C-alpha positions in Angstrom: 115.1 15.7 103.1 116.2 12.1 103.4 119.8 13.0 102.9 119.7 15.5 105.9 117.9 13.1 108.2 120.2 10.2 107.2 123.2 12.4 108.0 121.7 13.2 111.3 121.1 9.5 112.0 124.8 8.8 111.2 125.9 11.5 113.6 123.8 10.1 116.4 124.8 6.5 115.7 128.5 7.6 115.9 128.0 9.4 119.3 126.0 6.3 120.6 128.8 4.0 119.6 131.5 6.2 121.1 129.5 6.2 124.4 128.9 2.5 124.3 132.6 1.8 123.4 133.8 4.0 126.3 131.6 2.2 128.8 132.6 -1.2 127.5 136.2 -0.6 128.5 135.3 -1.2 132.1 131.8 -2.7 132.0 130.7 -5.9 130.2 129.3 -5.3 126.7 126.3 -7.4 127.7 125.5 -5.1 130.7 126.0 -2.0 128.5 123.7 -3.3 125.8 121.0 -4.5 128.3 120.8 -1.3 130.4 121.0 1.0 127.3 118.2 -0.8 125.6 116.0 -0.9 128.7 116.4 2.9 129.2 115.6 3.5 125.5 112.4 1.4 125.7 111.0 3.8 128.3 111.8 6.8 126.3 110.4 5.3 123.0 107.1 4.3 124.6 106.6 7.8 125.9 107.5 9.3 122.5 105.2 6.9 120.7 102.3 7.6 123.0 102.8 11.3 122.8 102.9 11.2 119.0 99.2 10.3 118.8 99.8 7.7 116.1 97.6 4.6 116.6 99.3 1.4 117.6 100.7 -0.2 114.5 99.3 -3.5 113.0 100.9 -6.9 113.8 103.0 -6.9 110.7 104.9 -3.9 111.8 105.4 -5.4 115.3 106.8 -8.6 113.8 109.3 -6.7 111.5 110.2 -4.4 114.4 110.7 -7.3 116.8 113.0 -9.1 114.4 115.0 -5.9 113.9 115.3 -5.5 117.7 116.8 -9.0 118.1 119.1 -8.4 115.2 120.2 -5.0 116.6 120.9 -6.3 120.1 122.9 -9.3 118.7 124.9 -6.8 116.5 125.7 -4.6 119.5 126.8 -7.5 121.5 129.2 -8.7 118.8 130.3 -5.1 118.0 131.1 -4.1 121.6 132.9 -7.4 122.3 134.9 -7.1 119.1 135.8 -3.5 119.8 137.0 -4.5 123.2 139.5 -6.9 121.7 141.9 -4.0 120.9 141.5 -4.3 117.1 139.2 -1.3 116.6 140.8 -0.3 113.3 139.8 -3.7 111.9 136.4 -4.1 113.6 134.9 -0.6 112.8 135.4 -0.6 109.0 134.4 -4.2 108.5 131.2 -3.6 110.6 130.4 -0.3 108.9 131.0 -1.6 105.3 128.9 -4.7 105.9 126.2 -2.5 107.5 126.0 -0.5 104.3 126.5 -3.4 101.9 123.6 -5.6 103.1 120.8 -3.0 102.5 122.4 -1.8 99.2 122.4 -5.4 97.8 118.8 -6.0 99.1 117.6 -2.7 97.8 119.0 -3.2 94.4 117.5 -6.8 94.4 114.1 -5.3 95.3 114.2 -3.0 92.3 115.6 0.3 93.7 117.4 2.1 91.0 119.5 5.1 92.1 120.7 7.5 89.3 124.0 7.0 87.6 125.6 9.6 89.9 124.1 7.7 92.9 125.5 4.4 91.7 129.0 6.0 91.5 128.6 7.7 94.9 127.5 4.5 96.7 130.8 2.6 96.4 132.7 5.8 97.0 130.8 6.3 100.2 131.5 2.7 101.3 135.2 3.1 100.6 135.3 6.4 102.5 134.0 4.5 105.6 137.0 2.2 105.5 139.3 5.1 105.2 137.7 7.0 108.1 137.9 3.9 110.3 141.7 3.8 109.7 141.6 0.4 107.9 144.5 1.5 105.8 146.3 3.5 108.5 149.5 2.8 110.4 147.6 1.4 113.4 146.0 -1.3 111.4 146.9 -4.8 112.6 146.0 -8.3 111.6 143.1 -9.5 113.8 142.3 -13.0 114.9 139.6 -14.9 113.0 137.2 -14.7 115.9 137.4 -10.9 116.0 136.9 -10.7 112.2 133.9 -13.0 112.6 132.3 -10.8 115.3 132.9 -7.7 113.1 131.2 -9.5 110.2 128.3 -10.6 112.4 127.8 -7.1 113.8 127.8 -5.4 110.4 125.5 -8.0 108.8 123.0 -7.8 111.7 123.0 -4.0 111.6 122.4 -4.1 107.9 119.6 -6.6 108.3 118.0 -4.3 110.9 117.8 -1.6 108.2 116.2 -4.0 105.8 113.6 -5.1 108.3 112.7 -1.6 109.4 112.3 -0.7 105.7 109.5 -3.3 105.5 107.3 -1.5 108.1 104.4 0.6 106.9 104.8 4.4 106.5 101.9 5.2 108.8 103.2 3.2 111.8 105.0 6.1 113.3 107.5 5.2 116.0 105.9 1.9 116.9 108.3 -0.3 114.9 111.2 1.1 117.0 109.1 0.4 120.2 108.6 -3.1 118.9 112.4 -3.4 118.5 112.9 -2.7 122.2 109.9 -4.8 123.2 111.8 -7.8 121.8 115.4 -6.8 122.6 114.9 -5.9 126.2 113.7 -9.4 127.3 116.2 -10.9 124.9 119.0 -9.1 126.7 117.6 -9.9 130.1 117.9 -13.6 129.2 121.5 -13.1 128.0 122.3 -11.2 131.3 120.8 -14.0 133.4 122.4 -16.9 131.5 125.8 -15.3 131.5 125.4 -14.2 135.2 126.4 -10.6 134.5 126.6 -8.2 137.4 124.6 -5.0 136.9 126.3 -3.3 139.9 129.5 -2.8 138.0 127.7 -0.3 135.8 126.8 2.2 138.5 129.7 4.6 137.9 129.0 4.6 134.2 125.2 4.5 134.2 124.8 7.9 132.6 126.9 7.2 129.5 125.4 3.7 129.2 121.9 5.1 129.2 122.9 7.8 126.8 124.3 5.3 124.4 121.1 3.2 124.4 118.8 6.2 124.0 120.9 7.7 121.2 121.0 4.4 119.4 117.2 4.2 119.4 116.9 7.9 118.3 119.2 7.1 115.4 116.9 4.2 114.5 114.0 6.6 114.5 115.8 8.9 112.2 116.7 6.1 109.9 113.0 5.1 109.7 112.1 8.7 108.8 114.8 8.8 106.1 114.1 5.5 104.5 110.4 6.4 104.3 111.3 9.4 102.2 114.1 7.9 100.1 115.9 4.9 98.8 117.3 2.4 101.2 120.4 2.0 99.0 121.2 5.7 99.5 120.1 6.1 103.1 122.1 3.1 104.4 125.3 4.3 102.8 125.0 7.7 104.4 124.3 6.2 107.8 127.3 3.9 107.4 129.5 7.0 107.6 128.8 7.2 111.3 132.5 6.5 112.2 133.2 10.1 111.2 131.4 11.4 114.4 133.0 8.7 116.5 136.4 9.8 115.2 135.6 13.5 116.0 134.8 12.6 119.6 137.8 10.3 119.9 140.1 13.0 118.7 138.4 15.8 120.6 137.9 14.1 124.0 140.4 11.2 124.0 143.1 13.1 122.1 143.5 10.3 119.5 145.6 11.1 116.5 144.0 11.6 113.1 146.0 10.2 110.1 146.1 11.7 106.6 144.1 8.8 105.2 141.3 9.4 107.7 141.2 13.0 106.7 141.1 11.9 103.1 138.2 9.5 104.0 136.2 12.4 105.5 136.8 14.4 102.3 135.7 11.5 100.1 132.6 11.0 102.3 131.8 14.7 101.8 132.2 14.3 98.0 130.0 11.2 98.1 127.3 13.1 100.1 127.3 15.9 97.6 126.9 13.4 94.7 124.0 11.6 96.5 122.3 14.9 97.2 122.3 15.9 93.5 121.5 12.4 92.2 
């Protein structure tokens, strides 16, 4: 079950990043992140109340709130780095770090995937770099600040996964609500201190809201997956999200797919099969 749910989370993350990236071409990444997370907060509260699960204890709210700040910080760094024009550098660095952090922490905490799983995990991480075109003809050397932002985004995304994994199984959707309870005011402060204009987002409000809501839905799916499986496995599958971003970019934006990217998708499929039977 966790494999299917994690794969669904990866697909939704990829669509969310595509929408957020498209909006960030003309709207400030800060504005995109702030509006998207505010919209997601409303949706998540309604879903949590409708689920009938009692409000989670304080411990879950603390972990969720820390995950929310980490996620918002990661999105800010990710969108800003993606807007630099070095997408083929930013995407793989961020995705690989996003997978590596929970894998390292999971192994340190005592998670022990099978031998097949231990082989599939590095294959899956390598496939992410291939899908993101890190080795392709469009790859260019990026400035240090862009690489730093990519590292920050991937590390914070990976930390988010670790923090959510520490929430209790019976807390329902409340940890994700806690994420937005913390990230919305956090982003409001960022908007005010940087004097961002919300008006510039009017023409793109639909895709911005969509990116925020889908990002939170993906977080919910991750929570479900990690409650039923190993974080070391679930995180690697979710890190394959660039595949759905690539599918949208080629289908809607008519971007060209390179042989190495196709090879990366094939390698990701092999890794998924190995993780499924492990």
